[in-house]
C-alpha positions as CSV (number, residue, x, y, z in Angstrom):
1,M,124.0,106.2,104.1
2,Q,125.0,105.5,100.5
3,T,122.4,103.5,98.6
4,T,122.9,101.7,95.3
5,P,120.4,101.8,92.5
6,S,119.4,98.3,93.2
7,D,118.5,99.2,96.9
8,F,116.2,101.8,95.8
9,D,114.8,99.7,92.9
10,R,113.6,97.2,95.6
11,V,111.9,100.0,97.5
12,E,110.3,101.4,94.4
13,G,109.1,97.8,93.7
14,V,107.4,97.6,97.1
15,L,105.8,101.0,96.7
16,A,104.5,100.2,93.2
17,A,102.9,97.1,94.4
18,A,101.2,98.7,97.2
19,D,97.5,99.5,96.9
20,E,98.0,102.6,99.2
21,P,100.7,104.7,100.5
22,L,103.1,102.9,103.0
23,T,105.1,104.1,106.2
24,A,108.8,103.5,106.3
25,R,108.2,100.6,108.8
26,E,105.9,98.9,106.4
27,I,108.2,99.3,103.5
28,L,111.1,97.8,105.5
29,A,109.0,94.9,106.7
30,A,108.1,94.2,103.1
31,L,111.9,94.3,102.0
32,E,112.9,92.1,104.8
33,A,110.0,89.5,104.2
34,D,111.0,89.4,100.6
35,D,114.8,88.9,101.2
36,D,116.6,88.9,104.6
37,E,119.3,91.0,103.1
38,T,118.6,94.7,102.9
39,S,121.0,97.6,103.4
40,F,118.4,99.5,105.4
41,E,118.9,99.1,109.1
42,S,115.9,101.0,110.4
43,P,112.7,102.8,109.3
44,H,114.3,106.1,110.3
45,Q,117.2,105.4,107.8
46,L,114.7,104.4,105.1
47,A,112.6,107.4,105.7
48,T,115.7,109.7,105.3
49,V,116.6,108.1,101.9
50,L,112.9,108.5,100.8
51,G,112.8,112.1,101.9
52,R,116.0,112.9,99.9
53,R,114.6,111.1,96.8
54,A,111.4,113.2,97.2
55,K,113.3,116.4,96.7
56,T,114.5,115.3,93.4
57,G,111.3,113.5,92.3
58,G,110.1,110.0,92.1
59,V,108.6,109.7,95.6
60,T,105.8,111.6,97.3
61,V,105.8,112.1,100.9
62,I,102.4,112.4,102.6
63,A,103.1,114.5,105.7
64,Q,100.9,113.0,108.2
65,Q,101.5,111.0,111.3
66,P,103.3,108.6,110.5
67,Y,104.7,109.8,107.2
68,R,103.6,107.8,104.2
69,Y,105.2,107.3,100.9
70,T,104.1,106.6,97.3
71,I,105.9,106.3,94.0
72,D,105.4,109.2,91.6
73,D,103.6,108.2,88.4
74,D,105.6,109.1,85.4
């Protein structure tokens, strides 16, 4: 799946506003609650994008069940 910078900006906004790490399902629910239009079709798809982003920095994956995600502090 190809995401645009604005797609990921919205994910970063959800993570930045969160008081604690979130699951992909929680992030997707927040995106859908904010705006019915999201390019992410499933929590799995979102988790894949977050995992890829974690490899290059910007996102931390907390490997527990279920995986949780936070935004890296710059």
